[in-house]
N, C-alpha and C positions, 0 to 999 in steps of 0.2 A: 282695737280694744277701746271701749268707751268707759270713762271713769265718772262717777258722780261724787263730787267733793262735798264733804259734810253731809252725806246721805240726802242730798237735795237734788231733785230732777232738774231744777232750773240751773244748777251749778254743774253742768255736764261739759265734758270735753273729750276729744279723741286723743289718746296717749300713744297708740301704736297702730300702724297700718302696714300691711305687707301682702305679698303675693308669692306664689311658688309654682314651679313646674317640675314634675317628677316623671320623665319618660321611663318606661319599664320594658325590659325584654324578659320573656318567660319561656322556659322549656322544661319539660318533664316536671321535676320536683324543685326547680331552682328559679329564683327571680333575681334580676339585676336591676336596681333602681338608681338612676342618676338624680341627684338632689340639687336643685337650683332655687334659692330663696332670696328675697329681698325684703327688708323691713326698715321702717323709719319710726323711731321712738322719740317722744317728747321727754326731755329731762326735767329735773326739779327746777332748774334755773330758766325754764321755758325755751331753751335752745333745742335743736333737733340733732339726732345722731342717726346716720344711715349705716346699715351693715348688710353684707351679702354672704350667704352660706353656699358653699360648693362641696359636694361629696358624693359618696357611693354607699349603697346599702345592698348587701347580699343576703338572701333568705333561702332556707331549705325547708321543705315540707316533709316531716317524718310522721306518717299516719295523721293523727289529729294535731300534733304539736308542731308549731312553726318556730324554727331557730334562725337567728340572724346576727349580723354584725353591721354596724354603721359607723362610718368615719366622715367627719365634716371639718372643713376649714372655714373660719369666719373672718372676713376682711372688714375692717372698720375704718372710717375716715379719721378718727382721732387717736387710734392706737395701733400697735403691731398686730398682725394676724394671730388668731387663737384657734384651738382645735378641740375636738370632742371625739372620743372613741368609746362606743358602748356595745354591749351584747343585748339582744332582744329575744324575748320569749312570748309566744302568743298561743292560747289554748281556747277552743270554743267551749262556752259554758251553756249556751242556748243556741237555737238554730241560726240566728242572725246576730249573736253577741259573742265577742271574744274578750277574754281576760288577758291583759298585756302587762309584762314586767320588763323594765329596762334598767340596766345598771352598768356603771363603768366610770370613765373620766369625763366630767362635764367641762363646760367652758370655764377657764380660769377667771375671766374678767366679768363674770355674771354679777351684777350689782346686788342681787338678792342673797348671795352666798357670802358669809362673813369670812370663813376660813376653810381651806381645802377645796377640792374640786370633785369629790366623789358624788356621783349622781345615782339615785335610785328612784324610779317612778313606777307606780302601780295605777293602772287605768283600765278602761273598757272601751271597746269599739262596737257601736251599734250600726248595723247595715240595714238599709231600706232598699230592697230589690237587689238586682245583680250588679248595678254600677254605682249607685250613690252610697258613699260611706261618710259618716260623721265621726270624728275622733274627739 
């Protein structure tokens, strides 16, 4: 993630970088996705924090509606492990576009959350072709 401080393109810096691997096993109407993610974030004091997420996502296709559950454990260098457990809903609204809704328990140690850990996200996935997907 690149940040432009004071809305100036000359004042740019990378605050977050990461990669992930999601091996998937599918059969009939069910998918099992293993989630492996690594991220490095730059903190306000210019130090860096590394974290790794490990988890599993199960999804079921019911006609057009896709239902799922996802559980993750986040391991961090500077703190005890954290976890997230969410329900997932996805519904096609156009040929290559899905509306997604996620809710449940988010990570407790998320710096952007002041109190509580309830998570609710609404978004869209646009697909280009059969294999490329951008979230």
